C-alpha positions, -999 to +999 in steps of 0.1 A: -181+096+921-152+087+898-175+085+868-190+120+877-155+134+879-146+119+845-177+132+829-171+167+844-135+166+831-147+156+796-173+184+796-146+209+805-124+197+778-152+199+752-161+234+764-125+245+761-123+232+726-156+244+713-146+280+704-119+266+681-142+241+665-169+268+661-144+292+646-134+266+620-170+260+607-178+271+572-197+303+570-214+315+538-224+351+532-244+365+503-227+398+493-254+405+466-250+411+429-213+415+422-200+433+391-168+418+376-140+437+361-153+426+328-187+443+334-207+411+340-229+405+370-227+375+393-262+373+409-265+368+446-228+362+450-219+338+478-186+339+496-176+311+519-150+316+547-137+301+579-120+319+608-094+308+633-086+326+666-103+355+684-108+390+669-095+416+694-116+447+703-098+471+680-097+446+651-059+450+647-050+413+647-066+402+614-048+381+588-064+373+555-056+340+538-071+335+503-072+300+490-049+283+465-058+269+430-084+242+434-082+246+471-108+254+498-107+269+532-112+234+546-081+223+527-061+251+542-070+239+577-069+202+572-036+203+553-021+220+583-004+246+561-018+275+580-003+266+613+028+252+598+037+284+580+021+310+603+023+315+641-014+321+646-012+329+683-029+362+690-042+364+654-076+363+639-072+345+606-099+348+579-096+321+552-118+330+522-128+305+495-119+323+463-146+327+436-148+297+413-133+272+438-166+253+440-175+265+475-180+302+469-200+312+438-186+292+409-196+279+375-206+246+391-231+262+415-241+294+398-260+298+365-245+320+339-212+324+358-190+348+337-153+348+332-136+364+362-102+378+372-079+376+402-089+412+407-125+400+410-115+375+437-098+403+456-127+428+452-152+403+465-130+395+495-126+432+502-164+435+501-168+406+525-143+420+550-155+456+550-192+453+545-200+420+561-173+416+588-167+453+596-129+449+590-114+480+575-077+470+578-057+439+583-024+431+598-013+409+569-024+390+538-007+357+532-015+334+503+001+304+485+002+297+448-030+313+434-034+327+469-001+343+462-014+359+430-043+373+450-019+386+476+000+405+449-032+419+435-043+431+470-011+451+471-021+473+442-059+471+444-061+482+481-026+493+489-035+508+523-056+479+535-027+458+550+005+464+569+022+434+555+019+410+526+034+375+522+030+360+488+042+324+488+050+309+454+029+335+437+038+360+410+029+396+401+024+385+365+028+352+346+060+343+329+061+328+294+065+293+309+035+299+332+014+310+302+024+278+283+015+255+312-019+271+319-029+280+284-024+244+273-048+232+299-073+260+290-072+250+254-078+213+262-109+221+283-122+248+260-120+225+230-140+198+248-168+224+254-199+208+270-194+172+257-193+153+289-170+125+278-146+148+260-146+172+290-138+144+314-109+133+292-096+169+288-097+174+326-077+143+331-051+155+306-051+189+324-044+171+357-016+152+340+000+186+330-006+200+365+010+171+383+039+168+360+047+204+368+038+204+405+073+192+413+104+187+391+111+159+366+140+146+388+119+146+420+089+130+402+111+102+388+128+095+421+095+094+441+074+074+416+084+043+397+070+042+361+051+010+371+031+031+397+023+060+375-012+049+363-023+040+398-009+073+411-028+094+385-060+073+389-062+085+426-058+121+414-086+116+388-109+103+416-106+137+433-109+160+403-129+192+408-156+203+384-141+210+350-160+243+348-145+256+381-110+244+371-113+263+338-127+295+354-098+296+379-072+291+352-087+318+330-086+342+360-049+334+365-041+340+328-053+376+330-032+383+361-009+413+359-005+437+388+013+463+366-017+464+343-040+467+373-020+495+388-013+512+354+024+513+364+055+496+350+078+477+373+101+507+377+072+528+391+052+502+409+068+513+442+046+544+440+016+522+445+026+495+469+026+507+505+028+475+525+059+457+536+064+426+516+080+392+523+084+372+490+087+335+493+095+315+462+108+281+451+139+283+428+127+251+409+090+260+406+075+248+373+040+259+380+046+295+391+081+306+379+098+328+405+115+351+380+089+379+382+085+377+420+123+380+425+124+410+401+097+428+420+112+420+454+145+436+441+126+467+430+108+471+463+138+462+484+116+436+499+126+407+521+128+374+502+131+337+511+143+314+484+133+278+488+160+257+473+161+220+461+142+200+435+107+199+451+094+226+427+060+241+437+058+215+465+088+231+482+064+253+503+047+222+516+081+206+525+101+236+539+075+248+563+099+253+592+119+278+572+087+296+561+073+297+597+106+312+610+105+339+582+069+348+586+071+349+624+101+373+623+085+394+596+052+399+615+071+409+646+089+438+628 
């Protein structure tokens, strides 16, 4: 009898957990032939996504979360960043794998994959939500890093699609320093072309550039003794994504400029942007400089959260309690 009760309890626990587990499973949808902003066609475009929570009957509790650079929907969930920075209670969160991230259609899994833009990532996500999931409007869009770039692009591409937008360590357009960091990596990979050995070396050098700018020199030096550097980077090399996907995502970021997308300068961008915006930036960010995000927040009169300290782009992963408090209050307004 005791065994039967234990088994019954275990079954009830499993049943209570199953909706959450099911909701987190990867789903892949074919949205058909997709035309890019450059006029190219991605044949049989596949978009991968995961969901968390339950969609309410009138579909008013949807939050879109586009993935960060080199990240996947699985990374968003397993890293804990979603629940650490967003109170998901009562929400239905759709986490979409951006084009070129290696899960959705990408150079590594799609023949003749063309150059794409951040706008293409956004357009494909809009098509997924509207045509495949029947979602015509969302409560909010929240994205980190390259996900923040996508969030900014959503603001001008589909200004009435969301009530609120929360770009975290993103930018409406790249600064000169951003261009230098990313173009250097693009040049390394482009120079290697299809030579396997040269491409592998170039990707390692790109990873060196990425990780030296992920935080600040002071923080890096304090955390990592020089004698441990080679071992540290060797672990990063073991988990490198496909060089073609890395390059395609960087090229997409290099084109990013919402003022060009909206055909408005900063002084007049407020005519286009309709959603309430909460801008979250790190003052010491070396990967995505905060200068243009702060400038736009001032023009919009938007709420802003400045992450201080020497953690650079990693500040968002460290100061999650501050971000959670800010996003919770913002979404309740």
